Phi, psi and omega in degrees: 000136181269135178212165181261145177217102180264114185265305183230131179233125171231128184220148170214151181215151175257100177259171175297126182229158177276172185302329180292334182267345181127189182287148174297134181087354178288135181300143173212159183292141173228158179300138182294339179260018179303130183303317182292322177298311181295322179297316179296319180295315179297321178297314181300314181293322177298316178296318178297314180297330180297338181258358185253158175277339182240134179283139175245159177239158178284125179255316178205157175239131179262317183205154176221126183219168165077057171059240180272003169263104177275117177259110188251125171257110186235153172252121182251135175240157179302151185297334177272115187303331181286351183242056182273005182292338181263055180281149176237142170259122184234150172242117179245145169241118177252120179258122178246138174237087186300333182292337176238008175071019182260154179213137180217145172274101188270338177213146173209137177212122182232152175213157178299142178279131179237000000 
């Protein structure tokens, strides 16, 4: 059975900000339990798993930046908790366009975690 397990979350995002807060698209801290951050992360892992022979689960998120482009640095472990030796470090970019309701995994790059 596939399930999610979020162990450690660190997040930042670049949302539209006014001049007093910095440049538009500049990364800024967001709550680690932000619904949109978690939704983007779950989507990225689901899309990644659709292409793999083995299901992975979300273990941690390191960062999210750039407005509606969520750049996720995640640690993925096998879905069976007793078999976490095959962890992957992945960088996903999830592009969301809220005005038309679309979401896409636009980039993915994974390597074994050492």
